[in-house]
C-alpha positions as CSV (number, residue, x, y, z in Angstrom):
1,M,-95.3,29.8,-70.6
2,S,-96.2,32.0,-67.6
3,D,-97.4,29.0,-65.8
4,K,-94.2,27.2,-66.4
5,L,-92.3,30.1,-65.0
6,N,-94.5,30.4,-62.1
7,L,-94.1,26.5,-61.3
8,L,-90.2,27.0,-61.7
9,L,-90.6,30.0,-59.5
10,D,-92.4,27.6,-56.9
11,K,-90.1,25.4,-57.1
12,I,-87.0,27.2,-56.6
13,E,-88.6,29.3,-53.6
14,S,-89.4,25.5,-52.0
15,L,-86.1,24.8,-52.9
16,I,-84.7,27.8,-50.9
17,K,-86.7,27.0,-47.7
18,K,-85.5,23.3,-47.7
19,V,-82.1,24.9,-48.0
20,E,-82.3,27.3,-45.2
21,N,-83.8,24.8,-43.1
22,L,-81.1,22.3,-43.8
23,Q,-78.7,25.1,-43.0
24,E,-80.5,25.7,-39.5
25,I,-80.1,22.1,-38.6
26,N,-76.6,22.1,-39.6
27,N,-75.9,24.9,-37.3
28,T,-77.8,23.0,-34.7
29,L,-75.7,20.1,-35.1
30,K,-72.6,22.0,-35.5
31,S,-73.2,23.7,-31.9
32,E,-74.3,20.2,-30.4
33,N,-70.9,18.7,-32.0
34,K,-68.8,21.7,-30.1
35,Q,-70.4,20.9,-27.1
36,L,-69.8,16.9,-27.4
37,K,-66.2,17.8,-28.3
38,I,-65.9,20.0,-25.0
39,E,-67.4,17.4,-22.8
40,L,-65.0,14.5,-24.2
41,T,-62.1,16.6,-23.7
42,K,-63.0,17.1,-20.1
43,F,-63.8,13.2,-19.9
44,S,-60.4,12.4,-21.3
45,K,-58.6,14.7,-18.9
46,T,-60.2,13.2,-15.8
47,N,-59.5,9.7,-17.2
48,Q,-55.7,10.8,-17.8
49,S,-55.9,11.9,-14.1
50,L,-57.5,8.8,-12.8
51,E,-54.8,6.7,-14.7
52,L,-51.8,8.6,-13.2
53,A,-53.3,8.2,-9.9
54,S,-54.1,4.7,-10.4
55,S,-50.5,4.1,-11.7
56,D,-49.2,6.0,-8.6
57,K,-51.2,3.6,-6.2
58,T,-50.1,0.5,-8.0
59,E,-46.5,1.4,-7.9
60,L,-46.9,2.0,-4.0
61,I,-48.5,-1.2,-3.3
62,K,-45.6,-3.0,-5.4
63,T,-43.1,-1.1,-3.5
64,R,-44.7,-2.0,-0.1
65,L,-44.9,-5.4,-1.0
66,I,-41.5,-5.6,-2.0
67,S,-40.7,-4.2,1.4
68,I,-43.0,-6.8,3.1
69,L,-41.3,-9.7,1.2
70,S,-37.8,-8.4,2.2
71,R,-38.4,-8.2,5.9
72,L,-40.0,-11.7,5.7
73,D,-36.7,-12.9,4.1
74,Q,-34.8,-11.2,6.9
75,L,-37.0,-12.9,9.3
76,E,-36.5,-16.4,7.8
77,E,-32.9,-15.9,8.1
78,I,-32.9,-15.0,11.5
79,T,-35.1,-17.8,12.5
80,S,-33.1,-20.5,10.3
């Protein structure tokens, strides 16, 4: 009976060590996950800024092209 209890205690100790190891791994992964979320948020904000800047430039180019086309139409009318 004593051998069985010792074996059981050994198994329990082994399981406790495994659980502790898994807890350490889990804490490490949680920390890494938190850092990755922070980086993702930064990238997302940067991407949004770039999209806004691109949209503004696109709108500016569109306005300039419309202006050029309008001037070309005026020149056509004058030369016709």
